[in-house]
mmJSON file of the N, C-alpha and C atoms, coordinates in Angstrom:
{"data_MODEL":{"atom_site":{
"group_PDB":["ATOM","ATOM","ATOM","ATOM","ATOM","ATOM","ATOM","ATOM","ATOM","ATOM","ATOM","ATOM","ATOM","ATOM","ATOM","ATOM","ATOM","ATOM","ATOM","ATOM","ATOM","ATOM","ATOM","ATOM","ATOM","ATOM","ATOM","ATOM","ATOM","ATOM","ATOM","ATOM","ATOM","ATOM","ATOM","ATOM","ATOM","ATOM","ATOM","ATOM","ATOM","ATOM","ATOM","ATOM","ATOM","ATOM","ATOM","ATOM","ATOM","ATOM","ATOM","ATOM","ATOM","ATOM","ATOM","ATOM","ATOM","ATOM","ATOM","ATOM","ATOM","ATOM","ATOM","ATOM","ATOM","ATOM","ATOM","ATOM","ATOM","ATOM","ATOM","ATOM","ATOM","ATOM","ATOM","ATOM","ATOM","ATOM","ATOM","ATOM","ATOM","ATOM","ATOM","ATOM","ATOM","ATOM","ATOM","ATOM","ATOM","ATOM","ATOM","ATOM","ATOM","ATOM","ATOM","ATOM","ATOM","ATOM","ATOM","ATOM","ATOM","ATOM","ATOM","ATOM","ATOM","ATOM","ATOM","ATOM","ATOM","ATOM","ATOM","ATOM","ATOM","ATOM","ATOM","ATOM","ATOM","ATOM","ATOM","ATOM","ATOM","ATOM","ATOM","ATOM","ATOM","ATOM","ATOM","ATOM","ATOM","ATOM","ATOM","ATOM","ATOM","ATOM","ATOM","ATOM","ATOM","ATOM","ATOM","ATOM","ATOM","ATOM","ATOM","ATOM","ATOM","ATOM","ATOM","ATOM","ATOM","ATOM","ATOM","ATOM","ATOM","ATOM","ATOM","ATOM","ATOM","ATOM","ATOM","ATOM","ATOM","ATOM","ATOM","ATOM","ATOM","ATOM","ATOM","ATOM","ATOM","ATOM","ATOM","ATOM","ATOM","ATOM","ATOM","ATOM","ATOM","ATOM","ATOM","ATOM","ATOM","ATOM","ATOM","ATOM","ATOM","ATOM","ATOM","ATOM","ATOM","ATOM","ATOM","ATOM","ATOM","ATOM","ATOM","ATOM","ATOM","ATOM","ATOM","ATOM","ATOM","ATOM","ATOM","ATOM","ATOM","ATOM","ATOM","ATOM","ATOM","ATOM"],
"id":[1,2,3,4,5,6,7,8,9,10,11,12,13,14,15,16,17,18,19,20,21,22,23,24,25,26,27,28,29,30,31,32,33,34,35,36,37,38,39,40,41,42,43,44,45,46,47,48,49,50,51,52,53,54,55,56,57,58,59,60,61,62,63,64,65,66,67,68,69,70,71,72,73,74,75,76,77,78,79,80,81,82,83,84,85,86,87,88,89,90,91,92,93,94,95,96,97,98,99,100,101,102,103,104,105,106,107,108,109,110,111,112,113,114,115,116,117,118,119,120,121,122,123,124,125,126,127,128,129,130,131,132,133,134,135,136,137,138,139,140,141,142,143,144,145,146,147,148,149,150,151,152,153,154,155,156,157,158,159,160,161,162,163,164,165,166,167,168,169,170,171,172,173,174,175,176,177,178,179,180,181,182,183,184,185,186,187,188,189,190,191,192,193,194,195,196,197,198,199,200,201,202,203,204,205,206,207,208,209,210],
"type_symbol":["N","C","C","N","C","C","N","C","C","N","C","C","N","C","C","N","C","C","N","C","C","N","C","C","N","C","C","N","C","C","N","C","C","N","C","C","N","C","C","N","C","C","N","C","C","N","C","C","N","C","C","N","C","C","N","C","C","N","C","C","N","C","C","N","C","C","N","C","C","N","C","C","N","C","C","N","C","C","N","C","C","N","C","C","N","C","C","N","C","C","N","C","C","N","C","C","N","C","C","N","C","C","N","C","C","N","C","C","N","C","C","N","C","C","N","C","C","N","C","C","N","C","C","N","C","C","N","C","C","N","C","C","N","C","C","N","C","C","N","C","C","N","C","C","N","C","C","N","C","C","N","C","C","N","C","C","N","C","C","N","C","C","N","C","C","N","C","C","N","C","C","N","C","C","N","C","C","N","C","C","N","C","C","N","C","C","N","C","C","N","C","C","N","C","C","N","C","C","N","C","C","N","C","C","N","C","C","N","C","C"],
"label_atom_id":["N","CA","C","N","CA","C","N","CA","C","N","CA","C","N","CA","C","N","CA","C","N","CA","C","N","CA","C","N","CA","C","N","CA","C","N","CA","C","N","CA","C","N","CA","C","N","CA","C","N","CA","C","N","CA","C","N","CA","C","N","CA","C","N","CA","C","N","CA","C","N","CA","C","N","CA","C","N","CA","C","N","CA","C","N","CA","C","N","CA","C","N","CA","C","N","CA","C","N","CA","C","N","CA","C","N","CA","C","N","CA","C","N","CA","C","N","CA","C","N","CA","C","N","CA","C","N","CA","C","N","CA","C","N","CA","C","N","CA","C","N","CA","C","N","CA","C","N","CA","C","N","CA","C","N","CA","C","N","CA","C","N","CA","C","N","CA","C","N","CA","C","N","CA","C","N","CA","C","N","CA","C","N","CA","C","N","CA","C","N","CA","C","N","CA","C","N","CA","C","N","CA","C","N","CA","C","N","CA","C","N","CA","C","N","CA","C","N","CA","C","N","CA","C","N","CA","C","N","CA","C","N","CA","C","N","CA","C","N","CA","C","N","CA","C"],
"label_alt_id":[null,null,null,null,null,null,null,null,null,null,null,null,null,null,null,null,null,null,null,null,null,null,null,null,null,null,null,null,null,null,null,null,null,null,null,null,null,null,null,null,null,null,null,null,null,null,null,null,null,null,null,null,null,null,null,null,null,null,null,null,null,null,null,null,null,null,null,null,null,null,null,null,null,null,null,null,null,null,null,null,null,null,null,null,null,null,null,null,null,null,null,null,null,null,null,null,null,null,null,null,null,null,null,null,null,null,null,null,null,null,null,null,null,null,null,null,null,null,null,null,null,null,null,null,null,null,null,null,null,null,null,null,null,null,null,null,null,null,null,null,null,null,null,null,null,null,null,null,null,null,null,null,null,null,null,null,null,null,null,null,null,null,null,null,null,null,null,null,null,null,null,null,null,null,null,null,null,null,null,null,null,null,null,null,null,null,null,null,null,null,null,null,null,null,null,null,null,null,null,null,null,null,null,null,null,null,null,null,null,null],
"label_comp_id":["MET","MET","MET","ILE","ILE","ILE","TYR","TYR","TYR","GLU","GLU","GLU","ALA","ALA","ALA","TYR","TYR","TYR","GLY","GLY","GLY","ILE","ILE","ILE","GLY","GLY","GLY","GLY","GLY","GLY","THR","THR","THR","VAL","VAL","VAL","PRO","PRO","PRO","PHE","PHE","PHE","TYR","TYR","TYR","THR","THR","THR","LYS","LYS","LYS","VAL","VAL","VAL","MET","MET","MET","ASP","ASP","ASP","ASN","ASN","ASN","ILE","ILE","ILE","LYS","LYS","LYS","ILE","ILE","ILE","ASP","ASP","ASP","THR","THR","THR","PHE","PHE","PHE","SER","SER","SER","ILE","ILE","ILE","LYS","LYS","LYS","ASN","ASN","ASN","PHE","PHE","PHE","GLU","GLU","GLU","ILE","ILE","ILE","ASP","ASP","ASP","ILE","ILE","ILE","GLY","GLY","GLY","MET","MET","MET","LEU","LEU","LEU","PRO","PRO","PRO","ASN","ASN","ASN","ASN","ASN","ASN","HIS","HIS","HIS","ASN","ASN","ASN","GLY","GLY","GLY","LEU","LEU","LEU","LEU","LEU","LEU","GLY","GLY","GLY","LEU","LEU","LEU","ASP","ASP","ASP","ILE","ILE","ILE","LEU","LEU","LEU","LYS","LYS","LYS","SER","SER","SER","TYR","TYR","TYR","ASN","ASN","ASN","PHE","PHE","PHE","THR","THR","THR","ILE","ILE","ILE","ASP","ASP","ASP","LEU","LEU","LEU","GLU","GLU","GLU","ASN","ASN","ASN","LEU","LEU","LEU","GLU","GLU","GLU","LEU","LEU","LEU","ASN","ASN","ASN","PRO","PRO","PRO","SER","SER","SER","ASN","ASN","ASN"],
"label_asym_id":["A","A","A","A","A","A","A","A","A","A","A","A","A","A","A","A","A","A","A","A","A","A","A","A","A","A","A","A","A","A","A","A","A","A","A","A","A","A","A","A","A","A","A","A","A","A","A","A","A","A","A","A","A","A","A","A","A","A","A","A","A","A","A","A","A","A","A","A","A","A","A","A","A","A","A","A","A","A","A","A","A","A","A","A","A","A","A","A","A","A","A","A","A","A","A","A","A","A","A","A","A","A","A","A","A","A","A","A","A","A","A","A","A","A","A","A","A","A","A","A","A","A","A","A","A","A","A","A","A","A","A","A","A","A","A","A","A","A","A","A","A","A","A","A","A","A","A","A","A","A","A","A","A","A","A","A","A","A","A","A","A","A","A","A","A","A","A","A","A","A","A","A","A","A","A","A","A","A","A","A","A","A","A","A","A","A","A","A","A","A","A","A","A","A","A","A","A","A","A","A","A","A","A","A","A","A","A","A","A","A"],
"label_entity_id":["1","1","1","1","1","1","1","1","1","1","1","1","1","1","1","1","1","1","1","1","1","1","1","1","1","1","1","1","1","1","1","1","1","1","1","1","1","1","1","1","1","1","1","1","1","1","1","1","1","1","1","1","1","1","1","1","1","1","1","1","1","1","1","1","1","1","1","1","1","1","1","1","1","1","1","1","1","1","1","1","1","1","1","1","1","1","1","1","1","1","1","1","1","1","1","1","1","1","1","1","1","1","1","1","1","1","1","1","1","1","1","1","1","1","1","1","1","1","1","1","1","1","1","1","1","1","1","1","1","1","1","1","1","1","1","1","1","1","1","1","1","1","1","1","1","1","1","1","1","1","1","1","1","1","1","1","1","1","1","1","1","1","1","1","1","1","1","1","1","1","1","1","1","1","1","1","1","1","1","1","1","1","1","1","1","1","1","1","1","1","1","1","1","1","1","1","1","1","1","1","1","1","1","1","1","1","1","1","1","1"],
"label_seq_id":[1,1,1,2,2,2,3,3,3,4,4,4,5,5,5,6,6,6,7,7,7,8,8,8,9,9,9,10,10,10,11,11,11,12,12,12,13,13,13,14,14,14,15,15,15,16,16,16,17,17,17,18,18,18,19,19,19,20,20,20,21,21,21,22,22,22,23,23,23,24,24,24,25,25,25,26,26,26,27,27,27,28,28,28,29,29,29,30,30,30,31,31,31,32,32,32,33,33,33,34,34,34,35,35,35,36,36,36,37,37,37,38,38,38,39,39,39,40,40,40,41,41,41,42,42,42,43,43,43,44,44,44,45,45,45,46,46,46,47,47,47,48,48,48,49,49,49,50,50,50,51,51,51,52,52,52,53,53,53,54,54,54,55,55,55,56,56,56,57,57,57,58,58,58,59,59,59,60,60,60,61,61,61,62,62,62,63,63,63,64,64,64,65,65,65,66,66,66,67,67,67,68,68,68,69,69,69,70,70,70],
"pdbx_PDB_ins_code":[null,null,null,null,null,null,null,null,null,null,null,null,null,null,null,null,null,null,null,null,null,null,null,null,null,null,null,null,null,null,null,null,null,null,null,null,null,null,null,null,null,null,null,null,null,null,null,null,null,null,null,null,null,null,null,null,null,null,null,null,null,null,null,null,null,null,null,null,null,null,null,null,null,null,null,null,null,null,null,null,null,null,null,null,null,null,null,null,null,null,null,null,null,null,null,null,null,null,null,null,null,null,null,null,null,null,null,null,null,null,null,null,null,null,null,null,null,null,null,null,null,null,null,null,null,null,null,null,null,null,null,null,null,null,null,null,null,null,null,null,null,null,null,null,null,null,null,null,null,null,null,null,null,null,null,null,null,null,null,null,null,null,null,null,null,null,null,null,null,null,null,null,null,null,null,null,null,null,null,null,null,null,null,null,null,null,null,null,null,null,null,null,null,null,null,null,null,null,null,null,null,null,null,null,null,null,null,null,null,null],
"Cartn_x":[13.37,12.842,11.313,10.672,9.216,8.723,7.721,7.122,5.7,5.045,3.644,2.827,1.675,0.71,-0.402,-0.893,-1.938,-3.21,-4.337,-5.617,-6.755,-7.96,-9.153,-9.163,-8.712,-8.724,-7.551,-6.681,-5.505,-4.235,-3.25,-1.97,-1.816,-1.078,-0.813,0.673,1.385,2.798,2.937,3.983,4.259,5.75,6.196,7.565,7.529,8.625,8.671,9.567,9.27,10.057,10.0,11.098,11.117,10.773,9.704,9.273,9.962,10.452,11.077,10.076,8.842,7.826,6.444,5.575,4.172,3.37,2.48,1.703,0.227,-0.392,-1.824,-2.381,-3.037,-3.521,-2.316,-2.233,-1.091,-0.062,-0.301,0.575,1.591,2.875,3.924,4.634,4.946,5.736,6.964,8.145,9.377,10.014,10.639,11.396,10.593,9.45,8.556,8.528,8.676,8.651,7.212,6.91,5.572,5.644,4.513,4.369,3.666,4.157,3.568,3.141,1.867,1.351,0.095,-0.515,-1.729,-2.948,-3.857,-5.127,-6.251,-7.453,-8.592,-8.79,-9.403,-9.581,-10.351,-11.214,-12.015,-11.294,-10.012,-9.209,-8.176,-8.091,-7.05,-5.783,-5.897,-4.766,-5.263,-4.374,-4.707,-3.793,-4.358,-3.591,-3.622,-2.47,-2.404,-2.443,-2.698,-2.726,-1.369,-0.289,1.029,1.112,0.548,0.525,-0.527,-1.725,-2.816,-2.464,-1.862,-1.519,-0.267,0.755,2.023,1.888,0.989,0.847,-0.481,-1.176,-2.397,-3.505,-3.726,-4.852,-6.149,-7.23,-8.562,-9.414,-10.357,-11.256,-12.64,-13.158,-14.521,-15.412,-16.059,-16.867,-18.129,-18.671,-19.887,-19.637,-18.488,-18.154,-17.144,-16.722,-15.717,-14.473,-13.912,-12.715,-11.625,-10.39,-9.217,-8.588,-8.384,-7.886,-6.678,-5.626,-4.528,-5.005,-4.564,-4.951,-4.268,-4.934,-4.373,-3.508],
"Cartn_y":[-27.67,-28.133,-28.116,-29.122,-29.202,-28.79,-27.901,-27.41,-27.947,-27.692,-28.075,-26.873,-26.699,-25.671,-26.375,-25.731,-26.314,-25.498,-26.185,-25.491,-26.384,-25.951,-26.688,-28.095,-28.245,-29.546,-30.441,-30.006,-30.791,-30.118,-30.936,-30.393,-30.584,-29.665,-29.714,-29.433,-30.312,-30.027,-28.938,-28.126,-27.093,-26.781,-26.125,-25.615,-24.195,-23.487,-22.1,-21.969,-20.962,-20.67,-19.17,-18.601,-17.194,-17.127,-16.408,-16.237,-15.003,-15.119,-13.977,-12.85,-13.215,-12.21,-12.811,-12.074,-12.443,-11.313,-11.648,-10.618,-10.79,-9.706,-9.645,-8.544,-8.946,-8.018,-7.245,-5.944,-5.167,-4.889,-5.389,-5.146,-6.283,-5.963,-6.974,-6.845,-7.997,-8.065,-8.904,-8.373,-9.083,-9.696,-10.859,-11.557,-11.718,-12.379,-12.555,-14.024,-14.285,-15.659,-16.141,-17.309,-17.879,-19.256,-19.701,-21.053,-21.897,-23.109,-24.021,-25.286,-25.65,-26.851,-27.33,-28.344,-28.926,-28.128,-27.873,-27.209,-28.09,-27.941,-28.694,-28.368,-29.281,-29.117,-27.862,-27.365,-26.186,-24.872,-24.926,-23.725,-23.56,-22.371,-22.08,-21.575,-21.103,-20.57,-19.649,-19.248,-18.329,-17.122,-15.967,-14.729,-14.206,-14.102,-13.774,-12.29,-12.024,-10.64,-9.964,-10.75,-10.133,-9.359,-9.887,-9.166,-8.074,-8.399,-7.419,-6.173,-6.357,-5.213,-4.49,-5.233,-4.613,-3.758,-4.159,-3.446,-2.707,-2.568,-1.75,-2.117,-3.41,-3.837,-3.644,-3.414,-3.383,-4.453,-4.99,-6.013,-5.409,-5.416,-4.964,-6.201,-6.397,-7.595,-7.605,-6.438,-6.368,-6.887,-6.512,-6.909,-8.057,-8.554,-9.622,-9.288,-8.103,-7.635,-7.283,-7.487,-7.094,-5.913,-4.803,-3.578,-3.027,-2.628,-1.915,-0.523,-0.042,1.307,2.336,3.451,4.527,5.443],
"Cartn_z":[56.043,57.3,57.223,57.781,57.807,59.192,59.214,60.452,60.566,61.7,61.869,62.297,61.649,62.044,62.81,63.852,64.687,64.557,64.433,64.324,64.756,64.47,64.873,64.28,63.05,62.383,62.727,63.614,63.973,63.492,63.139,62.682,61.17,60.57,59.131,58.93,58.216,57.939,56.874,57.005,56.003,55.997,54.957,54.909,54.364,54.472,54.022,52.793,51.984,50.789,50.544,50.096,49.701,48.216,47.914,46.526,45.944,44.733,44.059,43.854,43.491,43.196,43.421,44.105,44.258,43.644,42.718,42.034,42.373,42.836,43.123,42.236,41.157,40.135,39.592,39.797,39.301,40.394,41.604,42.75,42.867,43.045,43.182,44.519,45.101,46.328,45.998,46.261,45.921,47.165,46.978,48.026,49.313,49.219,50.361,50.77,52.08,52.58,52.727,52.164,52.259,52.913,53.426,53.956,52.912,52.699,51.722,52.449,52.281,52.926,52.234,52.782,52.215,52.667,51.724,52.006,51.483,52.038,51.488,50.009,49.27,47.823,47.441,48.314,47.969,48.28,48.635,48.891,47.78,47.221,46.231,46.894,48.13,48.87,49.959,50.82,51.909,51.819,52.018,52.03,53.457,54.082,55.495,55.808,57.079,57.55,57.433,57.408,57.254,55.942,54.872,53.591,53.615,54.081,54.072,54.878,56.058,56.909,56.422,56.059,55.657,54.408,53.514,52.249,52.151,53.293,53.416,52.433,52.235,51.416,52.193,51.478,52.08,51.406,52.168,51.645,51.504,50.3,50.012,50.093,51.243,51.453,50.606,50.319,49.512,48.092,47.522,46.152,46.081,47.262,47.348,46.53,46.834,46.141,47.141,46.729,47.495,46.777,47.497,46.87,47.617,46.874,47.532,47.917,49.069,49.497,48.624,48.437,47.609,48.424],
"occupancy":[1.0,1.0,1.0,1.0,1.0,1.0,1.0,1.0,1.0,1.0,1.0,1.0,1.0,1.0,1.0,1.0,1.0,1.0,1.0,1.0,1.0,1.0,1.0,1.0,1.0,1.0,1.0,1.0,1.0,1.0,1.0,1.0,1.0,1.0,1.0,1.0,1.0,1.0,1.0,1.0,1.0,1.0,1.0,1.0,1.0,1.0,1.0,1.0,1.0,1.0,1.0,1.0,1.0,1.0,1.0,1.0,1.0,1.0,1.0,1.0,1.0,1.0,1.0,1.0,1.0,1.0,1.0,1.0,1.0,1.0,1.0,1.0,1.0,1.0,1.0,1.0,1.0,1.0,1.0,1.0,1.0,1.0,1.0,1.0,1.0,1.0,1.0,1.0,1.0,1.0,1.0,1.0,1.0,1.0,1.0,1.0,1.0,1.0,1.0,1.0,1.0,1.0,1.0,1.0,1.0,1.0,1.0,1.0,1.0,1.0,1.0,1.0,1.0,1.0,1.0,1.0,1.0,1.0,1.0,1.0,1.0,1.0,1.0,1.0,1.0,1.0,1.0,1.0,1.0,1.0,1.0,1.0,1.0,1.0,1.0,1.0,1.0,1.0,1.0,1.0,1.0,1.0,1.0,1.0,1.0,1.0,1.0,1.0,1.0,1.0,1.0,1.0,1.0,1.0,1.0,1.0,1.0,1.0,1.0,1.0,1.0,1.0,1.0,1.0,1.0,1.0,1.0,1.0,1.0,1.0,1.0,1.0,1.0,1.0,1.0,1.0,1.0,1.0,1.0,1.0,1.0,1.0,1.0,1.0,1.0,1.0,1.0,1.0,1.0,1.0,1.0,1.0,1.0,1.0,1.0,1.0,1.0,1.0,1.0,1.0,1.0,1.0,1.0,1.0,1.0,1.0,1.0,1.0,1.0,1.0],
"B_iso_or_equiv":[0.0,0.0,0.0,0.0,0.0,0.0,0.0,0.0,0.0,0.0,0.0,0.0,0.0,0.0,0.0,0.0,0.0,0.0,0.0,0.0,0.0,0.0,0.0,0.0,0.0,0.0,0.0,0.0,0.0,0.0,0.0,0.0,0.0,0.0,0.0,0.0,0.0,0.0,0.0,0.0,0.0,0.0,0.0,0.0,0.0,0.0,0.0,0.0,0.0,0.0,0.0,0.0,0.0,0.0,0.0,0.0,0.0,0.0,0.0,0.0,0.0,0.0,0.0,0.0,0.0,0.0,0.0,0.0,0.0,0.0,0.0,0.0,0.0,0.0,0.0,0.0,0.0,0.0,0.0,0.0,0.0,0.0,0.0,0.0,0.0,0.0,0.0,0.0,0.0,0.0,0.0,0.0,0.0,0.0,0.0,0.0,0.0,0.0,0.0,0.0,0.0,0.0,0.0,0.0,0.0,0.0,0.0,0.0,0.0,0.0,0.0,0.0,0.0,0.0,0.0,0.0,0.0,0.0,0.0,0.0,0.0,0.0,0.0,0.0,0.0,0.0,0.0,0.0,0.0,0.0,0.0,0.0,0.0,0.0,0.0,0.0,0.0,0.0,0.0,0.0,0.0,0.0,0.0,0.0,0.0,0.0,0.0,0.0,0.0,0.0,0.0,0.0,0.0,0.0,0.0,0.0,0.0,0.0,0.0,0.0,0.0,0.0,0.0,0.0,0.0,0.0,0.0,0.0,0.0,0.0,0.0,0.0,0.0,0.0,0.0,0.0,0.0,0.0,0.0,0.0,0.0,0.0,0.0,0.0,0.0,0.0,0.0,0.0,0.0,0.0,0.0,0.0,0.0,0.0,0.0,0.0,0.0,0.0,0.0,0.0,0.0,0.0,0.0,0.0,0.0,0.0,0.0,0.0,0.0,0.0],
"pdbx_formal_charge":[null,null,null,null,null,null,null,null,null,null,null,null,null,null,null,null,null,null,null,null,null,null,null,null,null,null,null,null,null,null,null,null,null,null,null,null,null,null,null,null,null,null,null,null,null,null,null,null,null,null,null,null,null,null,null,null,null,null,null,null,null,null,null,null,null,null,null,null,null,null,null,null,null,null,null,null,null,null,null,null,null,null,null,null,null,null,null,null,null,null,null,null,null,null,null,null,null,null,null,null,null,null,null,null,null,null,null,null,null,null,null,null,null,null,null,null,null,null,null,null,null,null,null,null,null,null,null,null,null,null,null,null,null,null,null,null,null,null,null,null,null,null,null,null,null,null,null,null,null,null,null,null,null,null,null,null,null,null,null,null,null,null,null,null,null,null,null,null,null,null,null,null,null,null,null,null,null,null,null,null,null,null,null,null,null,null,null,null,null,null,null,null,null,null,null,null,null,null,null,null,null,null,null,null,null,null,null,null,null,null],
"auth_seq_id":[1,1,1,2,2,2,3,3,3,4,4,4,5,5,5,6,6,6,7,7,7,8,8,8,9,9,9,10,10,10,11,11,11,12,12,12,13,13,13,14,14,14,15,15,15,16,16,16,17,17,17,18,18,18,19,19,19,20,20,20,21,21,21,22,22,22,23,23,23,24,24,24,25,25,25,26,26,26,27,27,27,28,28,28,29,29,29,30,30,30,31,31,31,32,32,32,33,33,33,34,34,34,35,35,35,36,36,36,37,37,37,38,38,38,39,39,39,40,40,40,41,41,41,42,42,42,43,43,43,44,44,44,45,45,45,46,46,46,47,47,47,48,48,48,49,49,49,50,50,50,51,51,51,52,52,52,53,53,53,54,54,54,55,55,55,56,56,56,57,57,57,58,58,58,59,59,59,60,60,60,61,61,61,62,62,62,63,63,63,64,64,64,65,65,65,66,66,66,67,67,67,68,68,68,69,69,69,70,70,70],
"auth_comp_id":["MET","MET","MET","ILE","ILE","ILE","TYR","TYR","TYR","GLU","GLU","GLU","ALA","ALA","ALA","TYR","TYR","TYR","GLY","GLY","GLY","ILE","ILE","ILE","GLY","GLY","GLY","GLY","GLY","GLY","THR","THR","THR","VAL","VAL","VAL","PRO","PRO","PRO","PHE","PHE","PHE","TYR","TYR","TYR","THR","THR","THR","LYS","LYS","LYS","VAL","VAL","VAL","MET","MET","MET","ASP","ASP","ASP","ASN","ASN","ASN","ILE","ILE","ILE","LYS","LYS","LYS","ILE","ILE","ILE","ASP","ASP","ASP","THR","THR","THR","PHE","PHE","PHE","SER","SER","SER","ILE","ILE","ILE","LYS","LYS","LYS","ASN","ASN","ASN","PHE","PHE","PHE","GLU","GLU","GLU","ILE","ILE","ILE","ASP","ASP","ASP","ILE","ILE","ILE","GLY","GLY","GLY","MET","MET","MET","LEU","LEU","LEU","PRO","PRO","PRO","ASN","ASN","ASN","ASN","ASN","ASN","HIS","HIS","HIS","ASN","ASN","ASN","GLY","GLY","GLY","LEU","LEU","LEU","LEU","LEU","LEU","GLY","GLY","GLY","LEU","LEU","LEU","ASP","ASP","ASP","ILE","ILE","ILE","LEU","LEU","LEU","LYS","LYS","LYS","SER","SER","SER","TYR","TYR","TYR","ASN","ASN","ASN","PHE","PHE","PHE","THR","THR","THR","ILE","ILE","ILE","ASP","ASP","ASP","LEU","LEU","LEU","GLU","GLU","GLU","ASN","ASN","ASN","LEU","LEU","LEU","GLU","GLU","GLU","LEU","LEU","LEU","ASN","ASN","ASN","PRO","PRO","PRO","SER","SER","SER","ASN","ASN","ASN"],
"auth_asym_id":["A","A","A","A","A","A","A","A","A","A","A","A","A","A","A","A","A","A","A","A","A","A","A","A","A","A","A","A","A","A","A","A","A","A","A","A","A","A","A","A","A","A","A","A","A","A","A","A","A","A","A","A","A","A","A","A","A","A","A","A","A","A","A","A","A","A","A","A","A","A","A","A","A","A","A","A","A","A","A","A","A","A","A","A","A","A","A","A","A","A","A","A","A","A","A","A","A","A","A","A","A","A","A","A","A","A","A","A","A","A","A","A","A","A","A","A","A","A","A","A","A","A","A","A","A","A","A","A","A","A","A","A","A","A","A","A","A","A","A","A","A","A","A","A","A","A","A","A","A","A","A","A","A","A","A","A","A","A","A","A","A","A","A","A","A","A","A","A","A","A","A","A","A","A","A","A","A","A","A","A","A","A","A","A","A","A","A","A","A","A","A","A","A","A","A","A","A","A","A","A","A","A","A","A","A","A","A","A","A","A"],
"auth_atom_id":["N","CA","C","N","CA","C","N","CA","C","N","CA","C","N","CA","C","N","CA","C","N","CA","C","N","CA","C","N","CA","C","N","CA","C","N","CA","C","N","CA","C","N","CA","C","N","CA","C","N","CA","C","N","CA","C","N","CA","C","N","CA","C","N","CA","C","N","CA","C","N","CA","C","N","CA","C","N","CA","C","N","CA","C","N","CA","C","N","CA","C","N","CA","C","N","CA","C","N","CA","C","N","CA","C","N","CA","C","N","CA","C","N","CA","C","N","CA","C","N","CA","C","N","CA","C","N","CA","C","N","CA","C","N","CA","C","N","CA","C","N","CA","C","N","CA","C","N","CA","C","N","CA","C","N","CA","C","N","CA","C","N","CA","C","N","CA","C","N","CA","C","N","CA","C","N","CA","C","N","CA","C","N","CA","C","N","CA","C","N","CA","C","N","CA","C","N","CA","C","N","CA","C","N","CA","C","N","CA","C","N","CA","C","N","CA","C","N","CA","C","N","CA","C","N","CA","C","N","CA","C","N","CA","C","N","CA","C","N","CA","C","N","CA","C"],
"pdbx_PDB_model_num":[1,1,1,1,1,1,1,1,1,1,1,1,1,1,1,1,1,1,1,1,1,1,1,1,1,1,1,1,1,1,1,1,1,1,1,1,1,1,1,1,1,1,1,1,1,1,1,1,1,1,1,1,1,1,1,1,1,1,1,1,1,1,1,1,1,1,1,1,1,1,1,1,1,1,1,1,1,1,1,1,1,1,1,1,1,1,1,1,1,1,1,1,1,1,1,1,1,1,1,1,1,1,1,1,1,1,1,1,1,1,1,1,1,1,1,1,1,1,1,1,1,1,1,1,1,1,1,1,1,1,1,1,1,1,1,1,1,1,1,1,1,1,1,1,1,1,1,1,1,1,1,1,1,1,1,1,1,1,1,1,1,1,1,1,1,1,1,1,1,1,1,1,1,1,1,1,1,1,1,1,1,1,1,1,1,1,1,1,1,1,1,1,1,1,1,1,1,1,1,1,1,1,1,1,1,1,1,1,1,1]
}}}
C-alpha cells in the first residue's frame, strides 16, 4: 500500500517495509519497520526519533556523531 507524508514541501508518497536488520556502526536493530520514499538528491536518508529515542542514541553536534548510550 502507498501512503502520503505531508510537510512544508507538499506531499510525498511512501510505503513501509520491515527490515530484517538495520546496522548503525556496530549497533544492530532487528525486524524494524521503515518508511521508504523519495528524498532530495542531497539526502542519504533520514533517521527518525523512533530509533533515536527507543535505543537511547545521543547526537554529538560538535563532532557530528551519533552514539549509542552506554
